N, C-alpha and C positions, 0 to 999 in steps of 0.2 A: 814557224811562220806566224802562228797565232800570237806568240810572244812579241814578235817584231811589229805586227799589225796594231797591237795594243799601244805601242809606244810611238807610232807614226803621228806626226803633228796634224792637227785638224786643218783642212784646207782653208778655213775661215779665220785661223789664228794669225794675227799680224805680228811682225817682229816688234820688239820693244821700241826700237828707234822710230818706227812708223807710228806706233800708238802715241808716244810722247810728242812727236812732231805735230800730229793732228791736234792733240790736246793743247799744246802750246799755241798753235795757230788760232784755235777757237777762243782761248782765254785772251790772247792778244787782241783779237778782233773785238771781243766784248769790252775790253778795257779801253780801247781807243774810241769806239763808236757808241758806247753805252754808258760806262761808268764815269769816264772823264767828263763828258758833257753834263752828266747829272751832278757830279761834284762841283763843276764850275757854276752851275745855277745857284747852288746854296752858298758858295763862296762869294759870288757877286751880290747875292741878296743880303748877306751880313757884312759886306765890305766896310760899311760905315758904322757898324755896331748894331746891337739889338734895338736901340732906341729909334734909329732911322728906319729899321725894318718894320717895327710896330707902327711908327708914324705913317709909313707908306701904305700899310694895310688899312689904316684908319681913315684914309682920304675918302670923302663922300662918294666920288665916282667909283673908287675901288670897291667900297661896300655895296654900292648899287650893282656893280658887275657881279659880285659874289652872290647877292640876293637873286639876281636874274638867273644866273647859272643854276642855282639850287631850285628855283621855281620851275625852270624848263625841265630839269631832271625829274622833279616830283610829278610833273604832268605826263611827260613822255614815257618814263619807265613803266608806271603801272598800265598805261594803255598798251604798250608793247608786250607786257606780261600777259594781259588778257588775250591779245591777238596771237601771241606765240603759242600759248596753251591750246587755244581753239584751232589754230592752223595745224599744229602738231597732232592733235587728237584726230582731226579730219583726215590728214594724210596717212597717219600710222594705223588707224583703226578701221578705215572704210575704203572701199573701192568705188570710184565715181568718174564720170567723164570730166576731163579737164584737170585731173590730178597732177599730171606731169607739168601742165601749164602753170598751175598754182605753185608748184615747187620752183619752177623757173622764175616766177615773179618774186618769190621770197628772196632769191639770190640776186635779184636785179641791183640793189644798192651796192653789192660787192663789185659789180662790173661797171658801174656808172660813176664818173667823177662826182664828188660832192658839189663842186661848183656847178656842174650841169644840172644837178637836181635843184639847186637854188635858182638857177635861171628858169627852170620849168615853172616854179611858183611865181616868178616875175611875169612870165607869159600868161599864167592863169589869172593872176590877181593884179597885174599892173594897170596903169592908167589907160593903156591902149587895148585892154582885153574887154570881154563882155561882162565878166563877173566883177572885176574891180570897181568900176563906177557904180554898178548896181548895189554892191555891198556898201560902198561908201555913202550912197544916198540914204541908207538906213543907219549910218553912223558906225559901221563895222569896218575897222581897219585891219587888214591882213599884213600887207607889206610894211616894213619899217615899224613894226609893232610886235608885241609879244606873240600873238597868234601865228604870225609868219615864222618866227624863230622856232616855235613849238612844232609847227608842221614840218619844217626842214629837218629838225632834229629827229622827229618820229620817222621820217623817211630813211635817214641814214642809219638808224639804229634798230629798225624793226626785224631784221633777220636774226639777231643774236639769240634771242630766247627760242624762237622756232627751230633754228639750226642746231641748238644743243639738245632739244627735246625729241626731234623727229627720229634720229637713229636710235636713241635710247628707247623710245616707245615702240619702235618697230622690232627691236631685239626682244623686248619683254613680251610682245604678243598680246593676245586678248584673253588668255586663260584665266587670269585672276579676276578680270571684270565679268567674264561669263559665269564663273563660280559664284561671285557675289550676287549676280542677278538671279541665278538659279536658286539661291537661298532666300530670295524675297526682297533684296535691297532694291531701292529705286535708283534712278540715274544719278541724282545728286549724292546720295549716300555712297554709291559706288565710286564716284569721283573723289569725294572727300576722304573716305576711309581706305580706299584701295589704290586708285590711280595716283593721287597726290603724294602719299607716302613713298610710292615707288619711284617718283620722278623728282623728289624734293631737292636732291643734291644737284642734279642737272639743271633744275629750275633756278636754284640759287646761283649757280655758275653762270647761266645765261643772263640773269638779272644783273649780276656783278659786271659782266662785260658790257652790257647795254648801258648801265649807269656811267661807267668809265668813258665810253664813247660819247654819251650825251653831254657830259661835262667838259669834254675836251674837243668837241667838234668845232672846226674853224671854217672850212670852205663853204659849206652850204649856208651856214648862219651868216657869214660875211656878206653874201650876196643879198640876203633878204632883210638884214637888220637895219641898214642905213647908217650904221656907225654913229648913232646919236649918244653922246656921252651922258651917262647917268640914267639913260632910258633903255637903249637897245644894245648896249655893249655887254657881251658875256665876258668871262675871264680871259679866254684866248684872244678875243678882239681887243680887250683892254690892254693886254700885254703888248700887242703890236703898236697901239697908239702911244703908250708910254715909251716904248723903245724908240719909235720914230721921233719923239720929242726929246730924246737924249736923257730921259728920266730913267737911268739904268737901275737905280736902287728900287724904284717902284715897279719897273717891269720885271726884274728878277725876283722881287718879293712875291708878286702875284704868280709868276712862273713857278716859284718854289712850292706854292700851295698845290698847283697842278702836279708838280713832280712828287710831292708827298702823297697826293691821291693815287698816283701811279704806283708808288711803292706799296701803299696799303692794299691796293687792288692786286698787286703781284703776290703779296703774302697771303691774302685771303684766297686767291686763285690757286695757289700751291696747296693750301690746306684742303680746299674743296676737291682738287684733283686727287689728292691722296685718299680722302674719304670716299669720293665718288668711285675711284678705281677699285678700292677695297670692296665696296658694295657690289660692283659689277662682277668682280672675281668670285665673291661669295655666291652671287646668284647663279653663275655658270656652274659652280661645283654642285649646287643643288638641282 
């Protein structure tokens, strides 16, 4: 009986036909809905040769869209980094009233359409609001200007850093920080030499995702930007305008930059996941 039991198949072992069928279906799905569109973007971008591709990227409006996209990312990502670390620290390390509500607010952009978030800023700073005319009287433009684009981008991207750090910091607990404080370290030294090294890979992972979303955001930015060429068009908005004007080489050239960003993000994400997962596994063993 024991000999037979040792050779009985595991109840979770699938037949080879089932395994290969599932794998084939997964690869076919990825090929049709991910790889082929990605390849098509680069084919269309270089359809008329590298010269036309470079010329399309050298257009003044295209360069302005690239600069604006980078500017928005440079502003929004560091702000979300600070917020994400502070929020994760508060939620993971302390108990206080409203903790569950704060966690819910962090998840809000995941459940609200980006277009709706853009409309909220229109209601707050539009011509018919109380804040809009008052700010304009002091020469401060929010809508159809860079500040509005930055605000909309911050809203849709602020959960990424916090959501990566909260479970990590909760799993790590307070032991290392308490040991550092008991040895005479102050709060800043504890954060810089203990907490930050413990969360560095999760932090980089969250920043990476935040940056990718900031540079690729369309819905919320489209509502508040005004689509002013050369001034308030980010790269995704500029792609739409070029495509609607039948400038397919220009549209796909800019789109290829965003696709290249996505590929680089995917590669770095994979590397961070491997490193991050290895550190978590090592920590659990100890």
